[in-house]
C-alpha positions as CSV (number, residue, x, y, z in Angstrom):
1,M,5.4,-28.3,-27.9
2,I,6.9,-27.0,-24.7
3,I,8.2,-23.5,-24.7
4,L,10.0,-21.8,-21.7
5,G,9.9,-18.0,-21.8
6,L,12.7,-16.2,-19.9
7,S,13.0,-12.5,-19.3
8,G,15.5,-10.2,-17.7
9,A,17.1,-8.7,-20.8
10,V,16.9,-5.1,-19.7
11,G,18.5,-5.7,-16.4
12,H,15.5,-5.9,-14.2
13,D,12.2,-7.9,-13.6
14,A,13.6,-11.3,-14.6
15,S,10.9,-13.9,-14.8
16,A,10.0,-17.3,-16.4
17,A,6.8,-18.7,-17.9
18,I,6.1,-22.1,-19.4
19,L,3.7,-22.9,-22.3
20,V,2.7,-26.5,-23.0
21,D,0.8,-27.0,-26.3
22,G,-0.3,-23.4,-26.3
23,K,-1.5,-23.4,-22.7
24,L,0.0,-21.2,-20.0
25,I,0.9,-23.5,-17.1
26,A,3.0,-21.3,-14.8
27,A,4.8,-18.0,-14.5
28,A,6.7,-16.2,-11.7
29,E,9.1,-13.3,-11.1
30,E,12.6,-14.0,-9.9
31,E,12.3,-11.3,-7.2
32,R,9.8,-13.4,-5.3
33,F,12.3,-16.2,-4.8
34,L,15.4,-14.1,-4.2
35,R,13.5,-11.6,-2.0
36,D,15.2,-8.8,-4.0
37,K,12.7,-6.4,-5.5
38,H,13.0,-6.3,-9.3
39,A,15.9,-8.8,-9.2
40,K,18.2,-6.2,-10.9
41,G,21.0,-7.7,-12.9
42,K,19.7,-11.3,-12.4
43,Y,18.6,-14.0,-14.8
44,P,15.5,-16.2,-13.9
45,L,17.1,-19.2,-12.5
46,E,14.8,-20.0,-9.6
47,S,11.6,-18.9,-11.4
48,A,12.6,-21.2,-14.3
49,K,13.1,-24.1,-11.9
50,Y,9.7,-23.4,-10.4
51,C,8.0,-23.3,-13.8
52,L,9.5,-26.7,-14.8
53,R,8.4,-28.2,-11.5
54,E,4.9,-26.9,-11.7
55,A,4.5,-28.1,-15.2
56,G,6.0,-31.5,-14.4
57,I,8.5,-31.0,-17.1
58,T,12.1,-32.2,-17.1
59,P,14.7,-29.9,-18.8
60,D,15.3,-32.3,-21.6
61,Q,11.6,-32.1,-22.6
62,V,11.8,-28.3,-23.3
63,D,11.7,-27.7,-27.1
64,I,12.4,-23.9,-27.2
65,V,13.6,-21.2,-24.9
66,A,12.1,-17.9,-26.0
67,F,13.8,-14.7,-24.9
68,P,12.4,-11.2,-25.4
69,Y,15.5,-9.4,-26.8
70,A,16.7,-9.6,-30.4
71,E,19.3,-8.4,-32.8
72,I,18.4,-5.1,-34.5
73,P,20.0,-4.8,-38.0
74,L,21.8,-1.8,-39.2
75,T,19.2,-1.4,-41.9
76,S,16.6,-0.7,-39.2
77,P,16.0,3.0,-38.5
78,A,16.3,2.3,-34.8
79,R,20.1,2.5,-34.4
80,W,20.4,5.5,-36.7
81,H,17.7,7.3,-34.9
82,Y,19.5,6.6,-31.6
83,A,22.8,7.8,-32.9
84,K,21.3,11.0,-34.3
85,R,19.4,11.9,-31.2
86,Y,22.3,11.2,-28.9
87,W,24.8,13.3,-30.9
88,Y,25.9,15.1,-27.7
89,A,27.3,11.8,-26.4
90,P,29.4,10.7,-29.4
91,D,30.6,7.5,-27.7
92,R,27.0,6.3,-27.3
93,A,26.0,7.4,-30.8
94,L,29.0,5.7,-32.5
95,D,28.5,2.6,-30.5
96,A,24.9,2.3,-31.7
97,I,26.0,2.3,-35.3
98,F,29.2,0.1,-35.0
99,N,28.3,-2.1,-32.0
100,G,24.6,-1.8,-31.7
101,N,23.9,-5.3,-30.7
102,R,26.3,-5.6,-27.8
103,R,23.5,-5.9,-25.3
104,F,21.9,-8.6,-27.3
105,R,25.1,-10.6,-27.4
106,R,25.6,-10.1,-23.7
107,N,22.1,-11.3,-23.0
108,R,22.3,-14.2,-25.4
109,D,25.5,-15.4,-23.7
110,G,23.9,-15.0,-20.3
111,V,20.8,-17.0,-21.3
112,L,22.8,-19.7,-23.0
113,K,24.8,-20.1,-19.8
114,L,21.5,-20.2,-17.8
115,M,20.2,-22.9,-20.1
116,E,23.3,-25.0,-19.5
117,E,22.9,-24.6,-15.8
118,L,19.3,-25.7,-16.0
119,G,20.1,-28.7,-18.2
120,L,18.2,-27.4,-21.2
121,S,20.6,-29.1,-23.6
122,K,18.0,-30.1,-26.2
123,A,16.2,-26.7,-26.3
124,R,16.6,-24.2,-29.1
125,F,17.2,-20.6,-28.2
126,V,14.9,-18.2,-30.0
127,P,15.1,-14.5,-29.5
128,V,12.0,-12.3,-30.0
129,E,12.0,-8.5,-30.4
130,H,11.2,-6.9,-27.0
131,H,8.1,-5.0,-28.2
132,L,6.8,-8.0,-30.1
133,A,7.0,-9.9,-26.9
134,H,5.0,-7.2,-25.1
135,A,2.5,-7.2,-28.0
136,S,2.1,-10.9,-27.9
137,S,1.6,-11.0,-24.1
138,A,-1.5,-8.8,-24.6
139,Y,-2.9,-9.9,-27.9
140,H,-2.4,-13.7,-27.9
141,L,-3.6,-14.0,-24.3
142,S,-6.5,-11.7,-24.6
143,G,-8.9,-14.2,-26.2
144,F,-10.0,-11.6,-28.8
145,K,-10.9,-13.2,-32.1
146,E,-11.6,-10.0,-34.0
147,K,-9.0,-7.8,-35.6
148,T,-7.4,-6.2,-32.5
149,A,-5.5,-2.9,-32.1
150,I,-2.3,-3.5,-30.2
151,V,-0.6,-0.8,-28.1
152,G,2.8,-1.1,-26.4
153,I,4.2,1.9,-24.4
154,D,7.2,1.6,-22.1
155,G,10.7,2.9,-21.4
156,K,12.5,1.0,-24.1
157,G,13.5,-2.5,-25.2
158,E,16.4,-2.9,-27.7
159,Y,15.8,0.6,-29.2
160,A,12.0,0.8,-29.6
161,T,10.0,2.6,-26.9
162,T,6.5,2.6,-28.4
163,F,4.6,0.2,-30.6
164,F,1.4,0.4,-32.5
165,G,0.1,-2.5,-34.5
166,Y,-2.7,-4.9,-34.9
167,G,-3.4,-8.6,-34.5
168,E,-5.4,-10.6,-36.9
169,N,-5.8,-14.4,-37.3
170,G,-3.1,-15.0,-34.7
171,K,-0.5,-12.8,-36.5
172,I,0.9,-9.5,-35.2
173,H,1.5,-6.7,-37.7
174,K,3.6,-3.6,-37.0
175,I,2.2,-0.2,-37.9
176,K,4.5,2.3,-36.2
177,E,7.4,2.3,-33.7
178,F,9.1,5.1,-31.9
179,F,12.8,4.8,-30.8
180,D,14.9,5.9,-27.9
181,P,15.2,8.6,-26.6
182,D,11.7,9.4,-27.8
183,S,9.9,7.5,-25.0
184,L,6.7,8.4,-23.1
185,G,7.6,5.8,-20.5
186,G,11.1,7.4,-20.3
187,L,9.6,10.8,-19.9
188,Y,7.3,9.7,-17.1
189,G,10.2,7.8,-15.5
190,A,12.4,10.9,-15.6
191,I,9.8,12.9,-13.8
192,T,9.3,10.0,-11.4
193,E,13.0,10.4,-10.5
194,Y,12.6,14.2,-10.2
195,L,9.7,13.7,-7.8
196,G,11.9,11.7,-5.5
197,F,10.9,8.1,-6.4
198,E,12.9,5.3,-8.0
199,M,12.5,4.9,-11.7
200,L,10.9,1.6,-12.8
201,D,9.3,1.3,-9.4
202,G,7.8,4.7,-8.4
203,E,5.8,5.6,-11.5
204,F,2.6,4.3,-9.8
205,K,3.3,6.6,-6.9
206,V,3.4,9.6,-9.3
207,M,0.0,8.3,-10.6
208,G,-1.3,8.1,-7.0
209,M,0.0,11.6,-6.2
210,A,-1.5,13.2,-9.3
211,P,-5.1,13.5,-8.1
212,Y,-4.0,15.8,-5.3
213,G,-2.7,18.4,-7.8
214,D,-4.0,20.7,-10.4
215,P,-2.7,19.8,-13.9
216,K,-3.4,23.3,-15.2
217,K,-1.2,25.0,-12.6
218,Y,2.1,24.2,-14.5
219,D,2.6,23.7,-18.2
220,L,5.0,20.8,-18.8
221,S,4.4,20.7,-22.6
222,R,8.0,21.8,-23.3
223,L,9.1,18.2,-22.2
224,L,8.3,17.1,-25.7
225,E,7.3,18.3,-29.2
226,F,4.1,16.7,-30.5
227,D,2.2,17.3,-33.7
228,G,-0.6,14.7,-33.3
229,E,1.3,12.1,-35.3
230,N,4.9,12.2,-34.1
231,F,6.6,13.1,-30.8
232,R,10.1,14.1,-29.9
233,V,11.3,14.3,-26.3
234,N,13.2,17.3,-25.2
235,T,16.6,15.8,-24.4
236,K,17.9,19.1,-23.0
237,L,15.6,18.4,-20.1
238,I,14.9,14.6,-19.8
239,N,15.8,11.2,-21.1
240,V,19.4,12.3,-21.1
241,V,22.7,10.3,-20.9
242,G,26.3,11.0,-20.1
243,L,27.4,14.5,-19.0
244,R,23.9,15.9,-19.4
245,R,22.6,13.9,-16.4
246,Y,21.8,15.8,-13.2
247,K,23.9,14.5,-10.3
248,E,23.2,14.5,-6.6
249,N,25.3,12.8,-3.9
250,G,27.2,11.0,-6.6
251,K,24.1,9.6,-8.3
252,G,23.2,10.5,-11.9
253,Y,19.6,10.9,-12.9
254,Y,17.6,10.5,-16.1
255,F,16.9,14.3,-16.2
256,A,19.2,17.3,-16.8
257,K,20.2,20.1,-14.5
258,A,18.2,22.3,-16.8
259,L,15.0,20.6,-15.5
260,V,16.0,21.6,-11.9
261,D,16.8,25.1,-13.0
262,W,13.3,25.3,-14.5
263,L,11.1,23.5,-12.0
264,G,13.1,23.9,-8.8
265,P,15.0,21.4,-6.5
266,K,14.3,17.7,-6.8
267,R,11.7,16.5,-4.4
268,N,12.7,14.6,-1.3
269,G,10.6,12.9,1.5
270,D,7.2,11.3,1.7
271,E,4.8,14.2,1.9
272,I,2.6,15.3,-1.0
273,D,3.6,19.0,-1.2
274,D,3.4,22.0,-3.4
275,P,4.5,22.4,-6.2
276,Y,5.3,18.7,-6.7
277,I,1.7,17.5,-6.6
278,H,0.9,19.8,-9.4
279,Y,3.9,18.5,-11.4
280,A,2.6,15.0,-10.9
281,A,-0.8,16.0,-12.1
282,A,0.6,17.8,-15.1
283,V,2.9,14.9,-16.3
284,Q,0.0,12.5,-15.8
285,Q,-2.2,14.8,-18.0
286,L,0.5,15.1,-20.6
287,L,1.0,11.3,-20.8
288,E,-2.8,10.7,-21.1
289,D,-3.3,13.4,-23.8
290,V,-0.4,12.4,-26.0
291,S,-1.1,8.7,-25.7
292,L,-4.7,9.0,-26.6
293,K,-4.0,11.1,-29.7
294,L,-1.3,8.6,-30.8
295,I,-3.6,5.7,-30.2
296,D,-6.4,7.4,-32.2
297,H,-4.0,8.3,-35.1
298,Y,-2.4,4.9,-35.5
299,V,-5.0,2.4,-34.5
300,G,-8.2,4.5,-34.3
301,D,-9.6,2.9,-37.5
302,I,-9.2,-0.6,-36.1
303,I,-10.8,0.4,-32.8
304,R,-13.8,1.9,-34.7
305,E,-14.0,-1.3,-36.8
306,T,-14.0,-3.9,-34.0
307,G,-13.7,-2.1,-30.6
308,R,-10.9,-4.4,-29.3
309,I,-7.6,-3.2,-27.9
310,A,-4.8,-5.2,-26.3
311,M,-2.1,-3.3,-24.4
312,A,1.2,-4.0,-22.6
313,G,4.4,-2.3,-21.7
314,G,5.1,-0.6,-18.4
315,V,2.9,2.4,-19.2
316,A,0.0,0.0,-19.6
317,L,0.0,-0.3,-15.8
318,N,-1.1,3.4,-15.7
319,V,-4.6,2.8,-14.7
320,K,-5.7,6.4,-15.1
321,L,-4.6,6.3,-18.7
322,N,-6.5,3.0,-19.2
323,Q,-9.7,4.5,-17.9
324,R,-9.5,7.2,-20.6
325,I,-8.7,4.6,-23.3
326,I,-11.9,2.6,-22.3
327,A,-13.8,5.9,-22.7
328,M,-12.6,6.5,-26.3
329,P,-15.3,6.3,-28.9
330,G,-15.8,2.8,-30.3
331,V,-13.9,1.0,-27.6
332,K,-15.8,-2.2,-26.5
333,E,-13.1,-3.9,-24.5
334,L,-9.5,-3.1,-23.5
335,F,-7.4,-6.1,-22.4
336,V,-4.3,-5.0,-20.4
337,Q,-1.8,-7.8,-19.7
338,P,-1.7,-7.9,-15.9
339,A,2.1,-8.4,-16.0
340,S,2.5,-5.5,-18.5
341,G,6.0,-4.7,-17.3
342,D,9.1,-6.5,-18.4
343,A,8.4,-9.5,-16.3
344,G,5.5,-10.2,-18.7
345,T,7.8,-10.4,-21.7
346,A,8.6,-14.0,-20.6
347,L,5.0,-14.8,-21.4
348,G,5.1,-12.7,-24.5
349,A,8.2,-14.3,-26.0
350,A,6.8,-17.8,-25.4
351,T,3.3,-17.0,-26.9
352,Y,4.9,-15.2,-29.8
353,V,7.0,-18.2,-30.8
354,A,4.1,-20.6,-30.2
355,A,1.8,-18.5,-32.5
356,E,4.6,-18.2,-35.2
357,M,4.9,-22.0,-35.2
358,G,1.2,-22.4,-35.8
359,E,0.1,-23.3,-32.3
360,K,-3.2,-22.0,-31.0
361,V,-2.5,-20.0,-27.8
362,E,-5.2,-20.4,-25.1
363,P,-6.5,-17.1,-23.6
364,M,-5.3,-16.1,-20.1
365,R,-8.0,-17.0,-17.6
366,H,-6.4,-15.6,-14.5
367,A,-3.0,-14.5,-13.1
368,Y,-2.7,-17.1,-10.4
369,L,0.4,-18.7,-12.0
370,G,2.9,-19.0,-9.1
371,P,3.6,-21.5,-6.3
372,A,0.9,-22.8,-3.9
373,F,1.5,-24.4,-0.5
374,T,-0.5,-26.9,1.5
375,T,-1.8,-26.4,5.0
376,E,0.8,-28.9,6.2
377,E,3.6,-26.9,4.6
378,C,2.2,-23.7,6.3
379,I,2.2,-25.6,9.7
380,A,5.7,-26.8,9.1
381,A,6.9,-23.2,8.5
382,C,5.2,-22.1,11.8
383,E,6.9,-24.9,13.7
384,I,10.4,-23.9,12.6
385,H,10.1,-20.2,12.5
386,P,12.3,-18.4,15.1
387,S,9.5,-16.1,16.3
388,K,7.6,-19.2,17.5
389,P,4.2,-18.3,16.0
390,K,1.0,-18.9,17.9
391,W,-1.1,-20.8,15.4
392,Q,-4.3,-22.9,15.2
393,R,-6.0,-24.9,12.5
394,I,-9.3,-23.5,11.4
395,D,-12.3,-25.1,9.7
396,D,-13.5,-22.2,7.5
397,A,-10.8,-19.7,6.5
398,S,-13.2,-17.4,4.6
399,A,-15.6,-17.1,7.5
400,K,-12.8,-16.6,10.1
401,G,-11.1,-14.0,7.8
402,A,-14.4,-12.1,7.4
403,E,-14.9,-12.1,11.2
404,I,-11.5,-10.6,11.8
405,L,-12.1,-8.0,9.1
406,A,-15.5,-7.1,10.4
407,G,-13.9,-6.2,13.7
408,G,-11.9,-3.5,12.0
409,N,-8.7,-5.4,11.9
410,P,-6.3,-5.7,8.9
411,L,-5.7,-9.3,7.9
412,A,-2.7,-10.9,6.0
413,W,-4.3,-13.4,3.6
414,F,-2.1,-16.1,2.1
415,Q,-3.8,-18.8,0.0
416,G,-3.7,-20.5,-3.4
417,R,-1.2,-19.8,-6.1
418,M,0.9,-16.6,-6.0
419,E,-0.1,-13.9,-8.5
420,F,2.0,-13.2,-11.6
421,G,2.5,-9.4,-12.0
422,P,2.7,-6.5,-9.6
423,R,-0.9,-6.7,-8.3
424,A,-2.1,-8.7,-5.3
425,L,-5.4,-10.3,-6.5
426,G,-6.5,-12.2,-3.3
427,C,-3.8,-14.8,-2.9
428,R,-0.9,-12.7,-1.4
429,S,-2.9,-9.8,0.1
430,I,-3.3,-7.6,3.1
431,L,-7.1,-7.0,3.5
432,G,-9.3,-4.6,5.4
433,D,-12.9,-3.6,5.7
434,P,-13.3,-0.6,3.4
435,S,-16.3,0.7,5.4
436,H,-14.2,0.9,8.6
437,P,-12.8,4.4,9.1
438,G,-9.0,4.6,9.4
439,V,-8.1,1.1,8.3
440,A,-6.3,2.4,5.2
441,D,-4.1,4.8,7.3
442,R,-3.4,2.1,9.7
443,I,-2.2,-0.3,7.0
444,N,0.0,2.4,5.4
445,A,1.6,3.6,8.6
446,Q,1.9,0.5,10.7
447,I,2.1,-2.4,8.3
448,K,3.2,-1.3,4.8
449,Y,5.4,1.5,6.2
450,R,4.7,3.6,3.1
451,E,3.5,7.1,2.2
452,R,0.3,7.9,4.0
453,W,-1.4,9.3,0.9
454,R,-1.1,6.1,-1.1
455,P,-4.5,4.7,-2.2
456,F,-5.9,1.2,-1.8
457,C,-7.9,-1.0,-4.1
458,P,-11.2,-2.6,-3.8
459,S,-11.8,-6.3,-4.6
460,M,-15.6,-6.7,-5.2
461,L,-18.0,-9.5,-6.1
462,D,-18.8,-9.7,-9.8
463,R,-22.6,-9.5,-9.1
464,A,-22.2,-6.1,-7.5
465,A,-19.5,-4.6,-9.8
466,A,-21.8,-2.9,-12.3
467,D,-23.7,-1.1,-9.6
468,I,-20.5,0.1,-7.9
469,L,-18.5,1.0,-11.0
470,G,-21.3,1.9,-13.5
471,T,-20.0,-0.5,-16.1
472,N,-19.8,-4.2,-17.1
473,H,-16.3,-3.8,-18.5
474,P,-14.1,-6.8,-17.4
475,A,-11.7,-5.9,-14.6
476,P,-10.1,-9.0,-13.1
477,Y,-6.6,-7.6,-12.7
478,M,-6.7,-4.1,-11.2
479,T,-5.5,-2.6,-14.5
480,F,-8.2,0.1,-14.7
481,T,-9.7,2.9,-12.5
482,F,-13.4,3.5,-12.6
483,D,-15.6,6.3,-11.3
484,V,-17.3,5.0,-8.1
485,A,-21.0,5.5,-8.1
486,E,-22.1,8.3,-5.7
487,Q,-24.2,6.0,-3.5
488,W,-21.2,3.8,-2.9
489,K,-18.6,6.4,-1.9
490,P,-19.8,6.7,1.7
491,R,-20.2,3.0,2.0
492,I,-16.6,2.1,1.1
493,P,-14.6,5.3,1.7
494,E,-11.3,3.6,2.4
495,V,-10.9,2.4,-1.2
496,V,-12.2,5.6,-3.0
497,H,-9.3,7.8,-4.2
498,E,-9.1,11.6,-4.0
499,D,-10.6,12.0,-7.5
500,G,-13.6,9.7,-6.8
501,T,-12.2,6.7,-8.6
502,A,-11.1,3.2,-7.6
503,R,-8.7,0.7,-9.1
504,A,-11.0,-2.2,-8.9
505,Q,-10.7,-6.0,-9.1
506,V,-13.8,-7.8,-10.0
507,V,-13.7,-11.3,-8.3
508,T,-15.4,-14.4,-9.7
509,M,-16.2,-17.6,-8.0
510,D,-14.7,-19.5,-10.9
511,T,-11.1,-18.1,-10.6
512,N,-10.8,-17.6,-6.8
513,P,-13.5,-19.4,-4.8
514,R,-12.0,-19.0,-1.4
515,Y,-11.4,-15.2,-1.8
516,Y,-14.9,-14.9,-3.3
517,R,-16.4,-16.6,-0.2
518,L,-14.5,-14.4,2.1
519,I,-16.0,-11.3,0.5
520,E,-19.4,-12.9,0.7
521,E,-18.9,-13.6,4.4
522,L,-17.8,-10.0,5.0
523,E,-20.9,-8.8,3.1
524,K,-23.1,-10.8,5.6
525,R,-21.5,-9.0,8.5
526,R,-21.0,-5.5,7.1
527,G,-23.4,-5.2,4.2
528,N,-20.8,-4.4,1.5
529,P,-19.6,-7.0,-1.1
530,V,-16.2,-5.3,-1.2
531,V,-12.9,-5.7,0.6
532,L,-9.8,-3.4,0.7
533,N,-6.9,-5.2,-0.9
534,T,-3.2,-4.5,-1.1
535,S,-0.1,-6.6,-1.7
536,L,1.3,-8.7,1.1
537,N,4.7,-7.0,1.5
538,R,6.4,-4.1,3.2
539,R,7.8,-1.0,1.5
540,G,10.7,-1.9,-0.7
541,E,10.1,-5.7,-0.6
542,P,8.7,-8.0,-3.2
543,M,5.3,-9.6,-2.6
544,V,5.6,-12.7,-0.4
545,C,5.9,-16.1,-2.0
546,S,6.2,-18.7,0.7
547,P,4.8,-19.3,4.2
548,E,8.3,-18.4,5.5
549,D,8.1,-15.1,3.7
550,A,4.6,-14.4,5.0
551,L,5.7,-15.1,8.6
552,N,8.7,-12.9,8.3
553,M,6.5,-10.1,7.0
554,F,4.0,-10.7,9.7
555,F,6.5,-10.5,12.5
556,G,8.2,-7.5,10.9
557,S,5.0,-5.4,11.1
558,D,2.1,-4.5,13.3
559,L,-0.1,-7.1,11.7
560,Q,-2.0,-9.1,14.3
561,Y,-3.7,-11.7,12.2
562,L,-2.4,-14.0,9.4
563,I,-4.4,-16.7,7.6
564,M,-2.3,-19.2,5.6
565,E,-4.5,-21.8,4.0
566,D,-6.3,-23.3,7.0
567,V,-3.9,-21.9,9.6
568,L,-4.6,-18.8,11.7
569,V,-1.5,-17.1,13.2
570,T,-2.0,-14.5,15.9
571,K,0.3,-12.5,18.1
572,E,0.2,-12.6,21.9
573,T,-1.1,-9.0,22.0
574,A,-4.0,-9.8,19.8
């Protein structure tokens, strides 16, 4: 059976994924093709075309189009909860009761139109509840055979914001859901906006800022009521709609003026300054503490029984929270879907439908699911690029890359299939030698053009990971932080964060041989089996997809070296 999953229901992060007889063949975000970060308000036209091409499938062969947004009946508590909690905006409250599936109908009509444009005339449209899609993207692709606790925490889908359940014998069972506006992801997103970042994009910046602050300096507990079993967000302060929203320069925010009256003016600028670093630390602590208690209450028995957890939803990309989940008593392994945000619901919708129809879904082996380009295509891009790149063909890209890195130079590294999800995992990356002082500051200031305090991640060889991180827990996707062993901190200082942790990627020869060999070659020259890794893009742009994108980024920054497959591109000043 051929199932095409499409996402974009919540107005951002449109994507496509294709499953053939239970095997994930391809997946990609629409933003990478449009060059428009998060592809807001778009449906996944180009990413769907790519998935069909990659799978060698014609549109008339697709059996099902799965979409991660479904009707919510009036008998569900979701719409009534929404109406009751948003009483102060009666138009919203009444709409939830009397017209509560308007967004579903709009999305359904949009996808049916997209299906017609793609020629999917024989495919059946199957909607899937948003949080079931998140749950499936983690559980069905985890490879766990035991009974598995499932956690989904994000902003919101149709109405649900938080999901606890379990997977057993390929079936997903709900235990508990929370509904809008009671949303931990929404709470964190509102404070993200208050701290001067864009919601749905800047949450990881708050997470990166938090280690610079003291979580005990300010008590943010009034943001929600929590009794260990249920939580209720304070909508006098955050997760607000309508007239309660704080407005500045004509823009409305997800928090109220009362929050500004309490905490002070909304932060602006790029510096990590007092008191905002302490607010970041406090909201991170609040998220972690409440999430851990909820996880223990609703799925703690399952964790103690089998030790397996599968997690997705935007909050699942909070690597500091994930580190604490791994440390919970009884946890043997946590699988976090690498595309845990809404882009990953294209995967989840497809896998959920496949499992419901009795197909066996194969585990996810890697996240290299996007387009690849040949050396000849890279050369062709160089030949026609208006900046007239200086390029040469090279025999050993890994050795040449390591030589450049060992000289203290950042390197743009473009090879293999593009990653699915927000993390660069060695195919669309900017690399550096983490033992070379100042390389992180240089990449932040001169190449990424982003905040100077932002941390970088280490990619490390699997044979060295346990010694560096003190654990054998799988970490292929940069979805966890770990405490870096003391003896390693002075050896790789450029990838150790303020709190002594690192968001690590453990690289295997099996999944990315060329990248593995590059790290090996760097180890020969510098003595460390680790490379600094960040995504190949500039601030505000999506990760690059094509050779043309890579060249545009290269010539729009102070990068001096770019390796695309077997092509080395340099600048005249290099």
